[in-house]
C-alpha positions, 0 to 999 in steps of 0.5 A, a space after each residue: 499499499 505504502 509503495 503504490 502511494 508512493 508511486 501515485 505520488 511520484 507520477 503526480 509531479 510529473 503530470 502536464 495538462 493539454 488544453 483544448 476549447 470547450 463546447 456546449 451540449 443541452 440534453 434532448 432525447 435526440 442527442 443522447 448517446 446509448 448508455 454504456 453503463 448501468 451500475 453506478 456508485 456515488 460517494 458523498 450524500 450531502 445536500 447535493 449528492 443525496 439529491 443527485 442519487 435520487 435522480 439517478 435511481 429515478 433514471 433506472 440506474 442501480 446505484 451503490 452509495 457510501 458516506 461517512 454519515 451512516 444515518 444518511 446511508 441507512 435512509 438510502 438503504 430503506 429506499 432500497 439503494 445499496 450501501 457500502 462501508 468503504 469507497 473501495 467497496 463501492 468501486 467493486 460493485 460499480 462500472 462508474 463512481 461519481 464523487 461529491 465531497 466538500 474539499 480537495 483533501 476529501 477528494 484525494 482521501 476518497 480516491 488515494 487514501 486507505 480503502 480509497 477507490 484506487 486501492 486495487 492498485 494496478 487494476 480496478 473495476 470502474 471504467 469512468 470516475 466522475 468528480 463533481 466536487 468543487 476543488 482546485 484544478 491541480 488536485 483534479 489533475 493529479 488525481 486524474 493521472 493516478 486514475 490513468 495509471 491504473 488498469 481495468 479489471 474487465 476490459 470494455 469495448 474501446 476502454 483500455 484504462 479508467 479515465 477521470 472526469 471533473 464535472 462540477 456543477 452549478 444550479 444549487 440545491 434546487 436544481 439538484 433536486 429538479 435535475 436541472 443542473 449545469 455540469 461543467 466537464 473536463 477530461 477526455 472528450 469521448 469519455 465525455 460523450 460516454 458520460 452524458 447519459 449519466 449527466 442527463 439523468 441529474 442535470 439539463 445542461 453539460 459544457 465540455 470545457 476541455 482537458 482534465 481540470 478545466 471543469 473545476 477551473 470553470 467552476 471556480 471562475 464562475 463562483 468568483 464572478 458570482 461572488 463579486 456580482 453579488 457583492 457589486 449588487 448588494 452594495 449598489 441596493 444598499 447606497 440606493 437605500 441611503 440615497 433615498 431610492 427604495 430597493 424594489 424600484 432601484 431593482 426595476 432600474 438595474 433589471 431594465 438597465 446595464 447593470 442587470 445581472 443574475 444577482 439582481 433579477 434572479 437572486 435578489 439580496 434584499 428581503 422583501 423584493 423577490 419571493 422563493 430566494 433565500 433573502 425571502 427567508 432570512 437567508 436560509 437554504 441556498 449557498 452558504 457563505 463558508 462555502 463561498 469563502 472556501 471557493 474564494 480561497 480556491 480561486 485565490 490559490 489557483 491565481 497565485 499559482 499561475 501569477 495571475 493579478 486578481 485584486 477582486 478576489 482578495 477583496 471578496 475573500 476578506 468580505 466572506 471571511 468577515 461574514 463567517 467569523 461574525 457567525 453567518 457562515 451558514 447563512 446564504 451568501 446573499 446576506 452580505 447585503 444585510 450583514 456587511 452593507 447594513 441594507 434594510 429589508 423592503 417593507 
């Protein structure tokens, strides 16, 4: 085991990635490829993962799950879903394994740690491994190399070795439940094509972003833009209130002018302006501030690694760190309107 881990880490340091242009694929019945896989493993049954598993089951896949939370696993076994004690055991039952985990260290451990997916050494059963976690591109590329250095226990047509795709998602818990997620996918394009029926069971749109790690890079950049957009919108709306303009009036101006954005017209941060969004329920649910802080840390680390100047990352990091330190870490990230900018509810 120690020798195998050492070989994996040695290979990781030699990894290089080729980048290619991306392409958009919106799922439709006419564009789906025939499904090569039926046995799907899923590791990570949190708010997102549990809902994604539900949709896989509804789509007719034979799913095997694992989570460190035994209570959650028991809930799925009561539904007739198989559960296993370790990631390695999930791999033994699965042609495809999907992971949805909190951080880079969790993903690395599930793949290369004790009883991890790659414990089998040179031969593993899954032909396709899909990581939908939001992690840094560097870790994704390291794990992808480790996967590609393995062999398959059972040879499949056109599959010489196992392949990993990074496929983080956008849309949040509501989209996970509705099966309308967007997948940003990095890795070999032929593997992406083979994975589309599985992605289709959990999402509405997929975007092929290029080589390994590009899906993770796209997700980090998307969330950076989302954070900056929310901060700018919240600042503008709070300033407007201070200048005597109601938030609903200024929202109408923004949404019919050049200031329009997702944060103003689909996820407005002012309580009382829009129904069905976290600001309408005291910022409960949605995308937690601590997760936004985590993703901004990933963006900062990635920017530093490539020597890219990103002053807005630093400022957004500072603000969301403050939100978490002041006890708002579980509140939706749009709570900056109230707790950082001191904005007022719309009466």
